[in-house]
Structure formats: structure tokens, C-alpha cells
C-alpha positions as CSV (number, residue, x, y, z in Angstrom):
1,X,110.4,104.7,148.5
2,X,107.9,102.8,146.4
3,X,105.2,105.4,147.2
4,X,107.6,108.2,146.1
5,X,108.3,106.5,142.7
6,X,104.5,105.9,142.1
7,X,103.9,109.6,142.9
8,X,106.6,110.6,140.4
9,X,105.1,108.3,137.7
10,X,101.6,109.7,138.3
11,X,102.8,113.3,138.1
12,X,104.7,112.5,134.8
13,X,101.6,110.9,133.3
14,X,99.4,113.8,134.3
15,X,101.8,116.4,132.9
16,X,101.8,114.7,129.4
17,X,98.2,115.4,128.8
18,X,98.9,119.0,127.7
19,X,96.5,121.9,128.1
20,X,92.8,121.2,128.0
21,X,90.4,123.6,126.2
22,X,87.9,125.5,128.3
23,X,84.4,124.8,127.0
24,X,81.2,126.6,127.7
25,X,77.7,126.2,126.0
26,X,74.1,127.2,126.1
27,X,72.3,124.5,128.1
28,X,69.0,125.6,126.4
29,X,70.2,124.9,122.8
30,X,69.1,121.7,121.1
31,X,72.3,120.6,119.5
32,X,70.8,117.5,117.8
33,X,69.0,119.9,115.3
34,X,72.3,121.3,113.9
35,X,73.6,119.4,110.9
36,X,75.2,122.0,108.7
37,X,77.8,124.8,109.1
38,X,79.8,127.4,107.4
39,X,82.5,129.8,108.4
40,X,81.4,133.2,109.7
41,X,81.4,135.6,106.7
42,X,83.5,138.4,108.2
43,X,86.0,136.2,110.1
44,X,89.3,137.7,111.3
45,X,91.5,134.9,112.5
46,X,94.8,136.9,112.9
47,X,96.6,133.9,111.3
48,X,98.6,133.9,108.0
49,X,96.6,132.9,105.0
50,X,98.4,129.5,104.9
51,X,97.7,128.8,108.6
52,X,94.1,129.9,108.1
53,X,93.8,127.4,105.3
54,X,95.2,124.7,107.5
55,X,92.9,125.6,110.3
56,X,89.8,125.5,108.0
57,X,90.9,122.1,106.7
58,X,91.2,120.8,110.3
59,X,87.7,122.2,111.1
60,X,86.2,120.6,108.0
61,X,87.6,117.2,108.9
62,X,86.7,117.3,112.6
63,X,83.1,118.5,111.9
64,X,82.6,116.0,109.1
65,X,83.5,113.2,111.6
66,X,80.7,114.5,113.8
67,X,78.2,114.3,110.9
68,X,78.1,118.1,110.4
69,X,78.5,119.1,106.8
70,X,79.4,122.4,105.2
71,X,76.6,124.2,103.5
72,X,75.8,127.6,101.8
73,X,72.7,127.8,104.0
74,X,74.0,126.5,107.4
75,X,72.4,125.9,110.7
76,X,75.6,127.0,112.4
77,X,78.3,129.6,111.8
78,X,81.8,129.0,113.0
79,X,83.9,131.9,114.2
80,X,87.6,131.6,115.0
81,X,90.0,134.2,116.4
82,X,93.5,133.9,117.7
83,X,96.0,135.8,119.7
84,X,99.7,135.0,119.2
85,X,102.1,136.1,121.9
86,X,105.6,135.5,123.1
87,X,106.5,134.8,126.7
88,X,109.8,134.6,128.5
89,X,110.6,131.2,129.9
90,X,113.2,131.6,132.6
91,X,115.1,128.4,133.1
92,X,116.8,127.9,136.5
93,X,118.4,125.2,138.5
94,X,117.2,125.0,142.1
95,X,119.7,124.3,144.9
96,X,118.5,123.7,148.4
97,X,120.1,123.0,151.8
98,X,118.3,121.7,154.8
99,X,118.8,121.1,158.5
100,X,117.4,118.4,160.7
101,X,117.1,117.5,164.3
102,X,114.8,119.5,166.6
103,X,115.4,122.7,164.6
104,X,114.4,123.0,161.0
105,X,116.5,125.3,158.8
106,X,116.3,125.6,155.0
107,X,117.9,127.7,152.3
108,X,117.2,127.5,148.6
109,X,117.7,129.5,145.5
110,X,117.7,129.4,141.7
111,X,120.6,129.8,139.3
112,X,119.4,131.4,136.0
113,X,120.5,129.5,132.9
114,X,119.3,132.1,130.5
115,X,116.0,133.1,129.1
116,X,114.3,131.7,126.1
117,X,111.3,133.0,124.3
118,X,108.3,130.8,123.8
119,X,105.5,131.5,121.3
120,X,101.9,130.8,122.4
121,X,98.7,130.7,120.5
122,X,95.3,131.3,122.1
123,X,92.5,130.1,119.9
124,X,88.9,130.7,120.5
125,X,86.3,128.7,118.6
126,X,82.7,130.1,118.6
127,X,79.7,128.2,117.3
128,X,76.7,130.4,116.6
129,X,73.1,129.4,115.9
130,X,72.3,131.0,112.5
131,X,68.6,131.3,113.1
132,X,68.9,133.3,116.4
133,X,72.4,134.7,115.9
134,X,73.3,133.5,119.4
135,X,76.5,132.0,120.6
136,X,75.6,128.5,121.7
137,X,79.1,126.8,122.2
138,X,82.6,128.1,122.8
139,X,86.0,126.5,123.3
140,X,89.2,128.3,124.2
141,X,92.6,126.7,124.1
142,X,96.0,128.2,124.8
143,X,99.3,126.4,124.1
144,X,102.8,126.6,122.7
145,X,103.0,127.4,119.0
146,X,106.3,126.9,117.2
147,X,106.6,129.3,114.3
148,X,109.6,127.6,112.8
149,X,108.0,124.3,111.7
150,X,107.2,122.6,108.4
151,X,103.8,123.0,106.7
152,X,103.0,119.3,107.6
153,X,103.8,119.9,111.3
154,X,101.5,123.0,111.3
155,X,98.6,121.1,109.7
156,X,99.0,118.3,112.2
157,X,99.2,120.9,115.0
158,X,95.8,122.4,113.9
159,X,94.2,119.0,113.4
160,X,95.1,118.0,117.0
161,X,94.1,121.3,118.4
162,X,90.7,121.4,116.7
163,X,90.1,117.7,117.6
164,X,90.8,118.5,121.3
165,X,88.6,121.5,121.2
166,X,85.6,119.8,119.5
167,X,86.0,116.6,121.6
168,X,83.1,117.7,123.9
169,X,80.9,118.9,121.0
170,X,78.0,118.4,121.1
171,X,77.6,118.6,124.8
172,X,76.3,115.5,126.6
173,X,72.6,116.0,127.6
């Protein structure tokens, strides 16, 4: 019984971490030489102007913490693009019956409780070496995005999201 409760607690703790970004990078790039950045000139984020402003603010703060400053003549260009989509989240209650003894018999099924729509945001963050115009680092994150929230909540959402995405930048040598 104790083992079952420990397993339950471990699963609960693991599920609280949330989605982790997928990161890829150019292993040949010398990340220690990059100290300045700017937003890619022709960026199309697919966000509203207000959310775009919040996203840029979060990027500025996160990169400043890493010692990378914004410049008119940058070492790096940042490109961000997003896809927003809606998914159906079918909620069900599971019911199961089982048998025992020498013969195993089981029956289970789900009772639908209705369907709710959940909004998701897939955000891709590209870091491009200005001198070679090559993509040197990329992070992709996909998670729930509630459209009916306050401006403060959205700013915090983007700050946490960008912080998670840039956690592994620069890559460890």
C-alpha cells in the first residue's frame, strides 16, 4: 500500500512540471561570442499587437539576464512565430469491472461528461547568427493558452514561457 501511495505522489509531482520546450542548436556555433541581439526585421508572430509587445518585453528581460543586450547592429537576430489552435478536450469518467480467480475477465468504458474547447499556443523561437544568416539555436514550446485573461496574466504567461524556452541558452559546451 505504501508503494502505491509513493507511486501516486511521484506521478503527481512529475505531472506538475508542465510541457518542456524542445531545443535544438548548431554544435559548431561559438555561443560565447554573441553579446547583442535584435528582433528579426520582417517578423510575423501571428499574435495581437498587445501580446506581441508582451512577448518582446519578456524576451528583452530574459536575454538581459543572460548578459545579451539589444543593439541596432546585433550579433544575433531573434525570430518568433506562433500558431494558435483550439482542441476538443473530451472529459469522461471511467468505470471498470473485473473478475478474479483462475479466469480473468474485465469490462471498462467511459461516460462522456461533455466536451470543452481548449486553446493552445505553439511558439517557435529562432536565434540566427547575423554574420552568416544561419539558424544556430531553436526552441519550440506548445501549451495551453487562455484567451480570456487579464493583461497582467498574459505578461506573466509570456515571461514564464520565454524563461523556460531560454533556460538552456546558451547550450552547455
